[in-house]
GULOPA-583997 format. One record per residue: residue number from 1; x, y, z of N, C-alpha, C, O in turn. Coordinates in nm, 2 decimals. Last residue first. Layout:
- NUM/X/Y/Z/X/Y/Z/X/Y/Z/X/Y/Z
...
END
This chain:
- 182/-1.90/0.86/-1.80/-1.95/0.81/-1.67/-2.04/0.70/-1.67/-2.09/0.65/-1.57
- 181/-1.86/0.94/-2.06/-1.77/0.83/-2.01/-1.82/0.78/-1.88/-1.80/0.66/-1.84
- 180/-2.03/1.15/-2.10/-2.05/1.03/-2.18/-1.97/0.91/-2.13/-2.00/0.80/-2.16
- 179/-1.93/1.34/-1.92/-2.05/1.28/-1.89/-2.08/1.15/-1.97/-2.13/1.05/-1.92
- 178/-1.70/1.43/-2.05/-1.68/1.35/-1.93/-1.81/1.28/-1.90/-1.80/1.16/-1.86
- 177/-1.82/1.55/-2.27/-1.72/1.45/-2.29/-1.70/1.36/-2.17/-1.69/1.24/-2.18
- 176/-1.97/1.75/-2.14/-2.04/1.64/-2.21/-1.94/1.52/-2.24/-1.99/1.41/-2.24
- 175/-1.76/1.91/-2.04/-1.86/1.86/-1.95/-1.93/1.74/-2.02/-1.95/1.63/-1.95
- 174/-1.62/1.99/-2.27/-1.55/1.91/-2.17/-1.66/1.84/-2.08/-1.64/1.72/-2.05
- 173/-1.83/2.13/-2.40/-1.78/2.01/-2.46/-1.70/1.93/-2.36/-1.72/1.80/-2.36
- 172/-1.85/2.35/-2.22/-1.97/2.26/-2.24/-1.92/2.13/-2.30/-1.97/2.02/-2.27
- 171/-1.60/2.46/-2.24/-1.64/2.41/-2.11/-1.76/2.31/-2.13/-1.76/2.21/-2.06
- 170/-1.62/2.55/-2.50/-1.51/2.46/-2.46/-1.55/2.39/-2.34/-1.54/2.27/-2.33
- 169/-1.83/2.74/-2.48/-1.84/2.62/-2.56/-1.74/2.51/-2.53/-1.77/2.40/-2.53
- 168/-1.71/2.93/-2.31/-1.83/2.86/-2.26/-1.85/2.73/-2.35/-1.89/2.62/-2.29
- 167/-1.51/3.02/-2.48/-1.47/2.95/-2.35/-1.59/2.87/-2.29/-1.57/2.76/-2.24
- 166/-1.66/3.13/-2.68/-1.57/3.02/-2.71/-1.53/2.94/-2.58/-1.53/2.82/-2.58
- 165/-1.78/3.34/-2.54/-1.87/3.24/-2.60/-1.78/3.11/-2.63/-1.83/3.00/-2.61
- 164/-1.56/3.50/-2.46/-1.64/3.43/-2.36/-1.73/3.32/-2.42/-1.74/3.21/-2.36
- 163/-1.45/3.57/-2.72/-1.38/3.50/-2.62/-1.47/3.43/-2.52/-1.45/3.30/-2.51
- 162/-1.57/3.74/-2.90/-1.61/3.60/-2.91/-1.54/3.51/-2.80/-1.56/3.39/-2.79
- 161/-1.47/3.99/-2.87/-1.61/3.97/-2.84/-1.65/3.82/-2.84/-1.76/3.79/-2.79
- 160/-1.22/3.97/-2.98/-1.23/3.97/-2.83/-1.37/3.94/-2.79/-1.40/3.88/-2.69
- 159/-1.13/3.98/-3.24/-1.23/3.89/-3.21/-1.25/3.87/-3.06/-1.30/3.77/-3.01
- 158/-0.93/4.17/-3.23/-1.03/4.18/-3.33/-1.15/4.09/-3.30/-1.26/4.13/-3.34
- 157/-0.75/4.08/-3.03/-0.84/4.20/-3.00/-0.95/4.21/-3.10/-1.06/4.25/-3.06
- 156/-0.75/3.72/-3.03/-0.69/3.85/-3.04/-0.80/3.96/-3.02/-0.91/3.93/-2.98
- 155/-0.76/3.44/-3.06/-0.88/3.52/-3.11/-0.84/3.67/-3.12/-0.89/3.74/-3.20
- 154/-0.52/3.37/-2.95/-0.54/3.36/-3.09/-0.66/3.43/-3.15/-0.66/3.47/-3.26
- 153/-0.56/3.43/-2.67/-0.45/3.49/-2.75/-0.47/3.49/-2.90/-0.45/3.59/-2.97
- 152/-0.77/3.26/-2.61/-0.79/3.40/-2.60/-0.68/3.48/-2.68/-0.71/3.58/-2.75
- 151/-0.64/3.01/-2.67/-0.76/3.05/-2.74/-0.78/3.20/-2.73/-0.81/3.27/-2.83
- 150/-0.43/3.01/-2.48/-0.40/3.02/-2.62/-0.52/3.06/-2.70/-0.51/3.14/-2.80
- 149/-0.59/2.99/-2.24/-0.49/3.10/-2.26/-0.46/3.12/-2.40/-0.47/3.23/-2.45
- 148/-0.74/2.75/-2.28/-0.81/2.88/-2.25/-0.71/3.00/-2.28/-0.76/3.10/-2.34
- 147/-0.53/2.57/-2.31/-0.62/2.59/-2.42/-0.69/2.73/-2.40/-0.70/2.81/-2.49
- 146/-0.41/2.58/-2.06/-0.33/2.62/-2.17/-0.42/2.65/-2.29/-0.40/2.75/-2.36
- 145/-0.62/2.48/-1.90/-0.57/2.61/-1.88/-0.49/2.67/-2.00/-0.50/2.78/-2.03
- 144/-0.63/2.21/-2.00/-0.74/2.30/-2.03/-0.70/2.45/-2.01/-0.73/2.53/-2.09
- 143/-0.33/2.07/-2.13/-0.40/2.12/-2.02/-0.51/2.22/-2.06/-0.49/2.30/-2.15
- 142/-0.35/1.82/-2.39/-0.29/1.94/-2.33/-0.38/1.98/-2.22/-0.50/1.94/-2.20
- 141/-0.48/1.57/-2.41/-0.35/1.59/-2.48/-0.28/1.72/-2.43/-0.15/1.72/-2.43
- 140/-0.68/1.39/-2.26/-0.62/1.52/-2.22/-0.48/1.54/-2.28/-0.38/1.53/-2.21
- 139/-0.93/1.26/-2.41/-0.79/1.24/-2.43/-0.72/1.38/-2.39/-0.71/1.47/-2.47
- 138/-1.19/1.33/-2.32/-1.15/1.19/-2.34/-1.00/1.16/-2.35/-0.96/1.05/-2.31
- 137/-1.17/1.60/-2.30/-1.23/1.53/-2.19/-1.19/1.38/-2.20/-1.17/1.32/-2.09
- 136/-1.08/1.68/-2.55/-0.99/1.69/-2.43/-1.04/1.62/-2.31/-0.97/1.57/-2.23
- 135/-1.31/1.62/-2.70/-1.18/1.56/-2.73/-1.10/1.56/-2.61/-1.04/1.46/-2.56
- 134/-1.49/1.81/-2.60/-1.52/1.67/-2.58/-1.39/1.58/-2.61/-1.37/1.48/-2.54
- 133/-1.36/2.05/-2.68/-1.37/2.02/-2.54/-1.40/1.87/-2.51/-1.34/1.81/-2.42
- 132/-1.39/2.02/-2.96/-1.25/2.03/-2.90/-1.26/1.99/-2.75/-1.17/1.92/-2.70
- 131/-1.67/2.04/-2.98/-1.60/1.91/-3.02/-1.46/1.91/-2.96/-1.42/1.80/-2.92
- 130/-1.69/2.31/-2.89/-1.76/2.20/-2.82/-1.70/2.07/-2.85/-1.67/1.99/-2.76
- 129/-1.54/2.44/-3.08/-1.49/2.44/-2.94/-1.56/2.34/-2.86/-1.51/2.28/-2.77
- 128/-1.69/2.40/-3.32/-1.56/2.35/-3.31/-1.50/2.34/-3.17/-1.43/2.25/-3.13
- 127/-1.93/2.54/-3.26/-1.93/2.39/-3.28/-1.79/2.34/-3.26/-1.77/2.23/-3.19
- 126/-1.94/2.81/-3.27/-1.88/2.75/-3.15/-1.88/2.60/-3.16/-1.83/2.54/-3.06
- 125/-2.09/2.89/-3.48/-1.95/2.89/-3.50/-1.87/2.83/-3.38/-1.75/2.81/-3.39
- 124/-2.35/2.91/-3.39/-2.31/2.78/-3.44/-2.16/2.77/-3.47/-2.10/2.66/-3.49
- 123/-2.43/3.08/-3.11/-2.36/3.09/-3.23/-2.31/2.95/-3.28/-2.23/2.89/-3.21
- 122/-2.57/3.04/-2.87/-2.58/3.17/-2.94/-2.51/3.18/-3.07/-2.53/3.28/-3.14
- 121/-2.60/2.80/-2.74/-2.50/2.90/-2.68/-2.50/3.03/-2.75/-2.44/3.13/-2.71
- 120/-2.76/2.68/-2.92/-2.82/2.71/-2.79/-2.73/2.81/-2.72/-2.78/2.90/-2.64
- 119/-2.56/2.64/-3.12/-2.68/2.72/-3.15/-2.74/2.77/-3.02/-2.78/2.89/-3.00
- 118/-2.41/2.45/-2.99/-2.35/2.58/-3.02/-2.46/2.68/-3.05/-2.45/2.80/-3.01
- 117/-2.60/2.24/-2.99/-2.55/2.29/-2.86/-2.49/2.43/-2.88/-2.51/2.52/-2.80
- 116/-2.61/2.19/-3.26/-2.73/2.23/-3.19/-2.69/2.29/-3.06/-2.75/2.39/-3.01
- 115/-2.35/2.11/-3.31/-2.40/2.23/-3.38/-2.53/2.28/-3.30/-2.54/2.40/-3.29
- 114/-2.32/1.88/-3.14/-2.24/2.00/-3.12/-2.30/2.12/-3.19/-2.29/2.23/-3.13
- 113/-2.45/1.64/-3.01/-2.51/1.73/-3.11/-2.45/1.87/-3.10/-2.51/1.97/-3.06
- 112/-2.21/1.38/-2.98/-2.28/1.49/-2.92/-2.34/1.58/-3.03/-2.27/1.60/-3.14
- 111/-2.04/1.09/-2.91/-2.14/1.15/-3.00/-2.21/1.26/-2.92/-2.26/1.24/-2.82
- 110/-1.75/0.92/-2.90/-1.82/1.02/-2.83/-1.91/1.09/-2.93/-1.86/1.15/-3.03
- 109/-1.62/0.60/-2.88/-1.70/0.69/-2.96/-1.77/0.79/-2.87/-1.84/0.75/-2.77
- 108/-1.34/0.40/-2.91/-1.42/0.48/-2.82/-1.49/0.58/-2.90/-1.43/0.65/-2.99
- 107/-1.34/0.10/-3.11/-1.29/0.23/-3.07/-1.39/0.30/-2.98/-1.50/0.26/-2.96
- 106/-1.47/-0.13/-3.19/-1.33/-0.15/-3.14/-1.26/-0.01/-3.11/-1.14/-0.01/-3.08
- 105/-1.70/-0.10/-3.32/-1.71/-0.14/-3.18/-1.57/-0.15/-3.11/-1.57/-0.18/-2.99
- 104/-1.84/0.12/-3.57/-1.72/0.05/-3.51/-1.75/0.02/-3.36/-1.81/0.09/-3.29
- 103/-2.04/0.28/-3.66/-2.07/0.14/-3.65/-1.95/0.06/-3.58/-1.97/-0.05/-3.54
- 102/-2.19/0.60/-3.59/-2.08/0.52/-3.62/-2.11/0.37/-3.59/-2.19/0.34/-3.51
- 101/-2.54/0.67/-3.70/-2.43/0.66/-3.60/-2.31/0.58/-3.65/-2.33/0.50/-3.74
- 100/-2.62/0.87/-3.99/-2.63/0.74/-3.91/-2.52/0.74/-3.81/-2.41/0.80/-3.83
- 99/-2.58/1.15/-4.04/-2.71/1.08/-4.08/-2.72/0.95/-3.99/-2.83/0.93/-3.93
- 98/-2.47/1.45/-3.88/-2.45/1.31/-3.94/-2.58/1.24/-3.95/-2.67/1.26/-3.87
- 97/-2.49/1.69/-3.75/-2.47/1.69/-3.90/-2.43/1.55/-3.95/-2.37/1.54/-4.06
- 96/-2.52/1.63/-3.49/-2.61/1.73/-3.55/-2.60/1.72/-3.70/-2.70/1.75/-3.77
- 95/-2.31/1.48/-3.40/-2.43/1.41/-3.45/-2.53/1.50/-3.50/-2.63/1.46/-3.56
- 94/-1.99/1.50/-3.44/-2.10/1.60/-3.43/-2.22/1.53/-3.49/-2.24/1.53/-3.61
- 93/-1.78/1.27/-3.27/-1.88/1.29/-3.38/-1.98/1.40/-3.34/-2.04/1.40/-3.24
- 92/-1.47/1.14/-3.22/-1.56/1.24/-3.17/-1.65/1.28/-3.28/-1.60/1.33/-3.39
- 91/-1.32/0.84/-3.16/-1.39/0.91/-3.26/-1.49/1.01/-3.20/-1.58/0.96/-3.12
- 90/-1.01/0.69/-3.07/-1.12/0.78/-3.03/-1.18/0.84/-3.15/-1.11/0.89/-3.24
- 89/-0.87/0.36/-3.06/-0.87/0.50/-3.08/-1.00/0.57/-3.04/-1.09/0.50/-2.98
- 88/-0.89/0.09/-3.07/-0.86/0.15/-2.94/-0.86/0.30/-2.94/-0.84/0.36/-2.84
- 87/-0.77/0.08/-3.40/-0.84/0.01/-3.29/-0.80/0.06/-3.16/-0.68/0.08/-3.13
- 86/-0.74/0.40/-3.56/-0.68/0.28/-3.51/-0.77/0.21/-3.41/-0.84/0.28/-3.33
- 85/-0.95/0.50/-3.82/-0.91/0.52/-3.68/-0.85/0.39/-3.63/-0.92/0.28/-3.64
- 84/-1.05/0.45/-4.08/-0.91/0.45/-4.06/-0.86/0.47/-3.91/-0.74/0.44/-3.89
- 83/-1.35/0.46/-4.04/-1.27/0.34/-4.07/-1.12/0.34/-4.04/-1.07/0.25/-3.98
- 82/-1.41/0.74/-4.01/-1.44/0.64/-3.91/-1.35/0.51/-3.92/-1.29/0.47/-3.83
- 81/-1.36/0.91/-4.23/-1.25/0.89/-4.13/-1.29/0.79/-4.02/-1.20/0.76/-3.93
- 80/-1.57/0.91/-4.42/-1.43/0.90/-4.46/-1.33/0.86/-4.35/-1.24/0.78/-4.38
- 79/-1.81/0.94/-4.27/-1.79/0.83/-4.37/-1.65/0.80/-4.41/-1.61/0.69/-4.43
- 78/-1.74/1.17/-4.13/-1.77/1.05/-4.06/-1.75/0.93/-4.15/-1.68/0.83/-4.12
- 77/-1.74/1.35/-4.35/-1.61/1.32/-4.27/-1.63/1.20/-4.19/-1.53/1.12/-4.17
- 76/-2.00/1.35/-4.44/-1.90/1.30/-4.53/-1.77/1.27/-4.45/-1.69/1.18/-4.49
- 75/-2.13/1.45/-4.19/-2.15/1.32/-4.24/-2.04/1.27/-4.33/-1.99/1.16/-4.32
- 74/-1.91/1.65/-3.97/-2.02/1.63/-4.06/-2.02/1.49/-4.12/-1.93/1.41/-4.09
- 73/-1.69/1.67/-3.81/-1.79/1.77/-3.79/-1.91/1.75/-3.88/-2.01/1.82/-3.86
- 72/-1.49/1.45/-3.62/-1.56/1.47/-3.74/-1.68/1.57/-3.72/-1.76/1.55/-3.63
- 71/-1.19/1.37/-3.52/-1.29/1.46/-3.47/-1.37/1.50/-3.60/-1.31/1.58/-3.68
- 70/-1.01/1.08/-3.44/-1.07/1.16/-3.55/-1.18/1.24/-3.49/-1.27/1.19/-3.41
- 69/-0.70/0.94/-3.33/-0.82/1.02/-3.30/-0.88/1.08/-3.42/-0.80/1.13/-3.51
- 68/-0.50/0.80/-3.44/-0.55/0.75/-3.32/-0.68/0.82/-3.27/-0.76/0.77/-3.19
- 67/-0.51/0.74/-3.80/-0.50/0.83/-3.68/-0.55/0.76/-3.56/-0.63/0.66/-3.57
- 66/-0.35/0.61/-4.04/-0.44/0.55/-3.94/-0.43/0.63/-3.81/-0.36/0.60/-3.72
- 65/-0.19/0.78/-4.18/-0.29/0.69/-4.26/-0.39/0.63/-4.16/-0.51/0.61/-4.20
- 64/-0.06/1.09/-4.15/-0.12/0.98/-4.07/-0.22/0.90/-4.16/-0.32/0.96/-4.20
- 63/0.24/1.28/-4.16/0.13/1.22/-4.23/0.07/1.10/-4.15/0.15/1.03/-4.08
- 62/0.47/1.37/-4.04/0.34/1.44/-4.01/0.22/1.38/-4.07/0.11/1.43/-4.05
- 61/0.70/1.14/-3.90/0.63/1.18/-4.02/0.50/1.26/-3.97/0.43/1.21/-3.88
- 60/0.84/1.14/-3.65/0.90/1.09/-3.77/0.83/1.14/-3.90/0.90/1.17/-4.00
- 59/0.89/1.36/-3.39/0.79/1.31/-3.48/0.85/1.27/-3.62/0.92/1.35/-3.68
- 58/1.04/1.31/-3.08/1.05/1.37/-3.21/0.95/1.29/-3.30/0.92/1.17/-3.29
- 57/0.80/1.28/-2.80/0.93/1.25/-2.87/0.92/1.31/-3.01/0.82/1.35/-3.06
- 56/0.55/1.33/-2.72/0.66/1.36/-2.63/0.80/1.35/-2.69/0.89/1.39/-2.63
- 55/0.33/1.47/-2.97/0.41/1.36/-2.92/0.51/1.42/-2.81/0.54/1.53/-2.81
- 54/0.08/1.51/-3.20/0.13/1.55/-3.08/0.21/1.44/-3.01/0.16/1.33/-3.00
- 53/-0.02/1.60/-3.52/0.05/1.49/-3.44/0.11/1.56/-3.32/0.18/1.66/-3.33
- 52/-0.30/1.67/-3.70/-0.22/1.72/-3.59/-0.15/1.60/-3.53/-0.22/1.50/-3.49
- 51/-0.44/1.75/-4.01/-0.38/1.64/-3.93/-0.29/1.71/-3.83/-0.20/1.79/-3.86
- 50/-0.75/1.87/-4.12/-0.61/1.89/-4.09/-0.57/1.77/-4.00/-0.65/1.71/-3.93
- 49/-0.99/1.96/-4.38/-0.94/1.88/-4.27/-0.80/1.92/-4.23/-0.73/1.98/-4.31
- 48/-1.27/2.04/-4.57/-1.15/2.09/-4.49/-1.12/1.99/-4.39/-1.20/1.93/-4.32
- 47/-1.47/2.08/-4.86/-1.41/2.00/-4.76/-1.29/2.06/-4.69/-1.21/2.14/-4.76
- 46/-1.68/2.38/-4.89/-1.59/2.27/-4.94/-1.54/2.18/-4.83/-1.56/2.22/-4.71
- 45/-1.80/2.57/-4.73/-1.88/2.47/-4.79/-1.80/2.35/-4.85/-1.86/2.24/-4.87
- 44/-1.58/2.83/-4.83/-1.69/2.79/-4.73/-1.77/2.68/-4.80/-1.81/2.69/-4.92
- 43/-1.39/2.83/-5.03/-1.36/2.88/-4.90/-1.46/2.83/-4.79/-1.42/2.79/-4.68
- 42/-1.29/2.57/-5.25/-1.39/2.66/-5.20/-1.35/2.71/-5.06/-1.29/2.63/-4.98
- 41/-1.08/2.40/-5.30/-1.07/2.53/-5.35/-1.17/2.63/-5.30/-1.16/2.75/-5.31
- 40/-1.04/2.21/-4.99/-1.07/2.22/-5.13/-1.06/2.37/-5.17/-1.03/2.45/-5.09
- 39/-0.76/2.15/-4.77/-0.89/2.20/-4.80/-0.91/2.21/-4.95/-0.81/2.23/-5.02
- 38/-0.56/2.07/-4.50/-0.59/2.03/-4.64/-0.74/2.08/-4.66/-0.83/2.05/-4.58
- 37/-0.27/2.13/-4.28/-0.41/2.16/-4.33/-0.43/2.10/-4.47/-0.34/2.08/-4.55
- 36/-0.09/1.99/-4.04/-0.10/2.00/-4.18/-0.24/2.02/-4.22/-0.33/1.93/-4.20
- 35/0.13/2.02/-3.78/-0.01/2.05/-3.82/0.00/2.07/-3.97/0.07/2.15/-4.02
- 34/0.31/1.86/-3.51/0.30/1.90/-3.65/0.15/1.93/-3.68/0.06/1.88/-3.61
- 33/0.51/1.87/-3.22/0.38/1.88/-3.28/0.40/1.91/-3.43/0.50/1.98/-3.47
- 32/0.63/1.80/-2.89/0.66/1.80/-3.03/0.52/1.80/-3.11/0.43/1.73/-3.06
- 31/0.57/2.03/-2.62/0.56/1.90/-2.68/0.60/1.91/-2.83/0.61/2.02/-2.89
- 30/0.55/2.27/-2.47/0.69/2.21/-2.51/0.68/2.07/-2.56/0.77/1.99/-2.53
- 29/0.32/2.39/-2.44/0.36/2.29/-2.33/0.48/2.22/-2.37/0.52/2.11/-2.31
- 28/0.31/2.53/-2.67/0.32/2.61/-2.55/0.36/2.52/-2.43/0.42/2.56/-2.33
- 27/0.26/2.32/-2.85/0.39/2.40/-2.85/0.41/2.47/-2.72/0.52/2.47/-2.67
- 26/0.00/2.25/-2.78/0.11/2.15/-2.76/0.25/2.22/-2.76/0.34/2.19/-2.68
- 25/-0.12/2.49/-2.86/-0.13/2.45/-2.71/-0.01/2.35/-2.69/0.05/2.36/-2.58
- 24/-0.09/2.49/-3.13/-0.03/2.59/-3.05/-0.02/2.56/-2.91/0.07/2.59/-2.84
- 23/-0.24/2.25/-3.19/-0.09/2.26/-3.22/-0.03/2.37/-3.14/0.08/2.35/-3.08
- 22/-0.50/2.32/-3.12/-0.43/2.21/-3.05/-0.28/2.22/-3.07/-0.20/2.20/-2.98
- 21/-0.53/2.53/-3.30/-0.53/2.56/-3.16/-0.47/2.45/-3.08/-0.39/2.48/-2.99
- 20/-0.53/2.39/-3.54/-0.42/2.49/-3.51/-0.42/2.52/-3.36/-0.31/2.53/-3.31
- 19/-0.77/2.25/-3.51/-0.64/2.18/-3.52/-0.52/2.27/-3.49/-0.43/2.23/-3.42
- 18/-0.95/2.46/-3.50/-0.94/2.37/-3.39/-0.81/2.29/-3.39/-0.75/2.28/-3.29
- 17/-0.90/2.58/-3.75/-0.88/2.66/-3.63/-0.86/2.56/-3.51/-0.77/2.58/-3.43
- 16/-1.00/2.39/-3.93/-0.86/2.42/-3.93/-0.82/2.49/-3.80/-0.71/2.47/-3.75
- 15/-1.27/2.40/-3.85/-1.20/2.27/-3.85/-1.05/2.30/-3.84/-0.98/2.25/-3.75
- 14/-1.46/2.59/-3.87/-1.36/2.61/-3.77/-1.27/2.48/-3.76/-1.21/2.47/-3.65
- 13/-1.64/2.57/-4.08/-1.68/2.52/-3.95/-1.58/2.54/-3.84/-1.60/2.50/-3.73
- 12/-1.54/2.66/-4.32/-1.62/2.75/-4.25/-1.67/2.70/-4.11/-1.73/2.78/-4.04
- 11/-1.55/2.35/-4.50/-1.49/2.48/-4.48/-1.59/2.58/-4.41/-1.70/2.57/-4.44
- 10/-1.66/2.06/-4.31/-1.68/2.16/-4.42/-1.59/2.28/-4.39/-1.57/2.31/-4.27
- 9/-1.42/1.83/-4.17/-1.56/1.89/-4.18/-1.57/1.97/-4.31/-1.49/1.95/-4.40
- 8/-1.20/1.70/-3.92/-1.25/1.70/-4.06/-1.39/1.75/-4.06/-1.47/1.72/-3.97
- 7/-0.89/1.64/-3.77/-1.01/1.72/-3.76/-1.07/1.73/-3.90/-0.99/1.77/-3.99
- 6/-0.71/1.37/-3.66/-0.77/1.43/-3.78/-0.89/1.51/-3.73/-0.97/1.46/-3.66
- 5/-0.41/1.30/-3.48/-0.55/1.35/-3.47/-0.59/1.41/-3.61/-0.51/1.49/-3.67
- 4/-0.21/1.09/-3.31/-0.23/1.14/-3.45/-0.38/1.18/-3.46/-0.46/1.09/-3.45
- 3/0.00/1.09/-3.03/-0.13/1.09/-3.08/-0.14/1.15/-3.22/-0.08/1.26/-3.24
- 2/0.20/0.97/-2.80/0.21/1.00/-2.94/0.07/0.98/-3.00/0.02/0.87/-3.01
- 1/0.37/0.97/-2.49/0.24/0.99/-2.56/0.28/1.02/-2.71/0.37/1.10/-2.74
END
């Protein structure tokens, strides 16, 4: 396995956290992994993305011009990252914050209203975990049990009150990701 994943959206959406979580999970499962964040000077509202490479073998370069997977949280990210996804790749789209649907026919596309679903769960900050769950449903890069364990660990005592909501959001994303494939 060798997957190059781009997580992209606005600052404050948990884009970097989602990528970091995947990287920590891959490390916990003794896979080779790189994580490179990129964000504008604004803390919230500016662009944010990260590239995660997960592999069973040594990684030659952490940079990805043509990722195998893109998880896009908003419309500017869809416009920027739909085209570079490799043919046969996966595009996970938060359709709550996109204007038009993706147009590619040579990739697998999972569209879900992640922000609206997160709001139904009580907090739009859970959007990232819904998209992360949908990603794992379509490409099981790491075990769900590992994600649950690392998620709780990374939230820590300071954010312990968010553990249950994040786990519910992850489960909802997994459920919807599977349902779209059925």
